[in-house]
C-alpha positions in Angstrom: -193.6 -12.3 127.5 -190.7 -11.7 125.0 -191.3 -15.5 123.6 -193.9 -16.2 121.1 -193.5 -19.8 121.6 -195.9 -21.4 124.0 -195.2 -21.7 127.6 -195.8 -25.6 127.9 -193.8 -26.3 124.3 -190.7 -23.9 126.1 -190.9 -26.3 129.1 -191.3 -29.2 126.9 -188.3 -28.4 125.0 -186.2 -27.0 127.3 -186.9 -26.0 131.0 -188.7 -29.5 131.9 -186.4 -31.4 129.7 -183.8 -33.5 131.2 -181.3 -36.2 130.3 -182.4 -39.7 130.8 -180.5 -41.9 132.4 -183.3 -44.8 132.5 -186.2 -46.0 130.1 -189.3 -47.9 129.8 -189.3 -50.3 127.3 -191.9 -48.9 125.1 -190.2 -49.0 121.8 -189.1 -46.1 119.3 -190.5 -46.4 115.7 -189.2 -45.7 112.5 -191.9 -43.4 112.4 -191.1 -41.5 115.4 -187.7 -41.2 114.1 -188.8 -39.8 110.5 -190.9 -37.3 112.3 -188.2 -36.2 114.4 -185.8 -35.7 111.1 -188.4 -34.5 108.9 -188.7 -31.4 111.8 -185.1 -31.1 112.2 -184.1 -31.1 109.0 -184.7 -27.4 108.6 -182.2 -26.2 111.7 -180.0 -23.6 109.8 -176.5 -24.5 109.0 -173.2 -22.9 107.0 -174.0 -23.3 102.6 -177.1 -25.3 103.9 -174.8 -28.3 104.5 -176.5 -31.3 105.8 -173.2 -33.7 107.1 -175.3 -35.0 110.0 -176.0 -38.7 109.8 -177.8 -41.0 112.2 -177.2 -44.8 112.1 -180.0 -46.3 114.3 -178.6 -49.2 116.5 -181.5 -51.6 116.6 -180.7 -55.2 116.4 -179.1 -57.0 119.5 -176.2 -57.9 117.6 -175.5 -54.1 117.0 -176.0 -53.5 120.3 -174.0 -55.8 122.1 -171.1 -54.8 119.7 -171.7 -51.2 120.4 -172.1 -51.7 124.5 -168.5 -52.6 123.9 -167.0 -49.6 123.2 -168.9 -47.5 125.5 -167.4 -46.0 128.8 -168.4 -48.4 131.6 -170.4 -45.9 133.6 -172.7 -45.8 130.3 -173.2 -49.4 129.4 -176.1 -50.4 131.2 -178.4 -47.7 129.9 -177.4 -48.0 126.2 -178.0 -51.8 126.7 -181.6 -51.6 127.7 -182.6 -48.0 126.0 -185.3 -48.7 123.5 -183.4 -47.0 120.7 -179.7 -45.8 120.3 -178.6 -43.5 117.7 -175.0 -42.8 116.5 -174.8 -39.2 115.5 -171.9 -39.0 112.9 -170.5 -36.2 110.4 -170.1 -37.2 107.2 -166.6 -35.6 105.5 -167.8 -36.1 102.2 -170.9 -33.7 102.3 -169.9 -31.6 99.9 -171.1 -33.8 97.0 -174.5 -32.8 97.9 -174.2 -28.9 97.7 -175.0 -28.5 94.5 -178.6 -30.0 95.5 -178.7 -28.5 99.2 -177.1 -24.8 97.6 -178.4 -24.7 94.4 -178.0 -20.9 94.0 -174.2 -21.3 93.8 -173.5 -24.9 93.3 -169.7 -24.0 93.0 -169.7 -23.9 96.9 -168.7 -27.4 96.6 -165.1 -27.1 94.9 -165.1 -23.3 95.4 -165.0 -23.8 99.2 -164.6 -27.5 100.3 -162.3 -29.0 97.8 -159.5 -29.5 101.1 -160.6 -32.4 103.2 -159.5 -30.6 106.4 -161.4 -28.2 105.5 -164.7 -30.5 104.9 -163.9 -32.1 108.3 -163.9 -29.0 110.3 -167.2 -27.4 108.5 -168.5 -31.4 109.0 -167.7 -31.4 112.3 -169.4 -28.0 113.1 -172.3 -28.0 111.1 -173.0 -31.8 112.0 -173.1 -30.6 115.6 -175.4 -28.3 114.8 -178.0 -30.5 113.7 -177.3 -32.5 116.9 -178.1 -30.3 118.7 -181.6 -29.9 116.6 -181.9 -33.6 116.7 -182.2 -33.6 120.4 -184.6 -31.0 120.6 -186.4 -32.9 118.0 -186.7 -36.1 120.1 -188.0 -34.1 123.0 -190.7 -32.0 120.8 -191.8 -36.1 120.1 -192.4 -36.4 123.4 -189.3 -38.7 124.3 -186.3 -38.2 126.2 -182.5 -38.1 124.9 -179.4 -39.3 126.7 -176.7 -38.1 124.7 -173.1 -39.4 125.7 -169.4 -38.9 124.2 -168.4 -41.2 126.7 -167.3 -44.0 124.6 -164.6 -45.3 122.3 -164.9 -42.7 119.2 -162.2 -44.6 117.0 -163.8 -48.0 118.2 -167.1 -47.1 116.9 -166.0 -45.4 113.7 -164.4 -48.8 112.8 -167.5 -51.1 113.9 -170.1 -49.0 112.8 -168.7 -46.3 110.3 -166.2 -45.9 107.5 -163.2 -43.5 106.8 -165.5 -40.8 105.7 -167.7 -40.5 108.7 -166.4 -39.1 112.1 -168.4 -40.1 115.3 -169.9 -37.1 117.2 -172.0 -38.8 120.1 -174.5 -41.3 120.7 -177.8 -40.9 122.0 -180.2 -43.5 123.9 -184.0 -42.5 122.8 -187.0 -43.8 124.9 -189.7 -42.9 126.9 -188.3 -41.8 130.9 -188.0 -44.9 133.2 -187.9 -44.8 137.0 -185.4 -42.7 138.6 -184.2 -41.6 135.2 -183.1 -38.1 135.9 -180.0 -37.0 138.2 -180.6 -33.4 140.2 -180.7 -30.7 137.8 -177.7 -29.2 137.6 -176.9 -25.2 137.5 -176.3 -23.1 134.6 -174.8 -20.1 134.0 -176.6 -16.7 134.6 -177.5 -14.3 131.2 -174.9 -11.3 132.9 -172.1 -14.5 132.9 -172.6 -15.4 129.3 -173.7 -11.9 127.5 -171.9 -9.1 127.0 -172.5 -6.0 124.1 -169.6 -3.8 122.8 
């Protein structure tokens, strides 16, 4: 065995995990979300950046406002998921670098003084963190339904501000009946990996 992670954990996080399209009505608690974040915050990023921001959509009014911005096929599952999270990138993440990268606090100004540089870095590193978040949801025994089928500008105006760029919306909960579409194929190792 080349992997040290227990096979059951491998299945939970990867092989058996699926994108859920229906959910039970069992709630997802703030304590569960905090446990997920407290685990996945350790995932690596460049300069230890932490640009990911998570907006939990809990109130019925906020859910209704969000559903209006979803693509038609994503509306029913977003309306009924126990919890919905808007994952976004904070383009002003560099303000935290003196705290997060204390051995070189000058990185804030040396590398990220220009907005376009920050936006590119925030998008890449927050997307990395979003991937960790999805794995964390699975580690909590929950299913995630990440989606990019929504009006990005509408969601930004409705829930965020000019300094935050929406990345994806994630439905979270225990999978419900008929939660899974058939498993789609994956590329084989030799289609992806080359050695030089």
